[in-house]
C-alpha positions in Angstrom: -4.6 15.1 -10.6 -2.5 18.0 -9.2 1.3 17.6 -8.9 2.7 16.4 -5.6 4.5 19.3 -3.9 7.8 19.2 -1.9 7.6 20.5 1.6 9.7 23.6 1.4 10.3 24.0 5.1 11.8 20.5 5.3 13.7 21.0 2.1 15.6 23.9 3.8 16.5 21.8 6.9 17.1 18.3 5.6 19.0 16.6 2.7 18.7 13.0 1.6 22.0 11.4 0.8 22.6 9.0 -2.1 22.1 6.0 0.2 18.8 7.4 1.5 20.1 8.7 4.9 18.4 11.9 6.0 21.0 14.5 7.0 20.5 17.6 9.1 22.4 20.3 10.9 22.4 19.7 14.7 21.1 22.2 17.1 23.3 24.2 19.5 25.8 25.7 17.0 24.3 29.1 16.1 25.2 31.2 19.2 26.4 31.0 22.8 29.4 29.1 21.6 32.1 30.8 23.7 31.8 28.4 26.6 31.8 25.3 24.4 35.0 23.4 23.7 36.6 23.5 20.3 36.0 19.8 19.9 32.3 20.4 20.5 32.1 23.3 18.0 33.9 21.2 15.3 31.5 18.2 15.9 28.5 20.6 15.6 29.8 21.8 12.3 29.2 18.4 10.6 25.9 17.2 9.3 24.2 14.4 11.3 22.0 11.5 10.1 18.6 11.0 11.7 18.5 8.0 13.9 14.8 7.2 13.9 13.8 5.3 10.8 10.1 6.4 11.0 11.1 10.1 11.0 13.5 9.5 8.1 10.8 7.8 6.0 8.3 10.6 6.8 10.8 13.3 5.7 11.8 11.4 2.6 8.2 11.2 1.6 7.6 14.9 2.3 10.7 15.8 0.2 9.7 13.4 -2.6 13.3 12.2 -2.7 14.4 8.5 -2.5 11.2 7.6 -0.8 12.0 3.9 -0.5 15.4 2.7 0.5 14.7 -1.0 0.8 16.7 -3.2 -1.6 13.5 -5.0 -2.9 11.9 -1.7 -3.8 15.1 -0.5 -5.5 15.3 -3.7 -7.6 11.6 -3.3 -8.6 12.2 0.3 -9.6 15.2 -0.7 -11.7 13.2 -3.5 -13.4 10.4 -1.1 -14.2 12.9 1.4 -15.7 14.6 -1.4 -17.7 11.2 -2.4 -19.1 10.3 1.2 -19.9 13.6 1.6 -21.9 13.2 -1.7 -23.7 9.6 -1.2 -24.7 10.2 1.7 -27.3 13.1 -0.3 -28.8 10.9 -3.3 -29.3 8.2 -1.3 -31.0 10.7 0.3 -33.4 11.5 -3.1 -35.0 14.7 -4.0 -36.9 16.5 -1.1 -38.6 16.0 -0.8 -42.3 18.9 0.2 -44.5 
């Protein structure tokens, strides 16, 4: 099975925050700024979060980054990781001195 690849175009335009929000740079801040107010320019400087959940899920999947943000999925992943960590320790047995 080949490796799953990250979508490089989306990687350049979007970032997934630690909480799973998809952040992007808003349009309208590259040029033709002389007629825009200072407040507008400052607000365009900040990253914005995507509002549509379906788009966020699609982008997270394409970026292969924090694909699921539901609490149930997060707990299941933690449980699987804990079982993974505990399994080698159980196989090793008690330490011999």
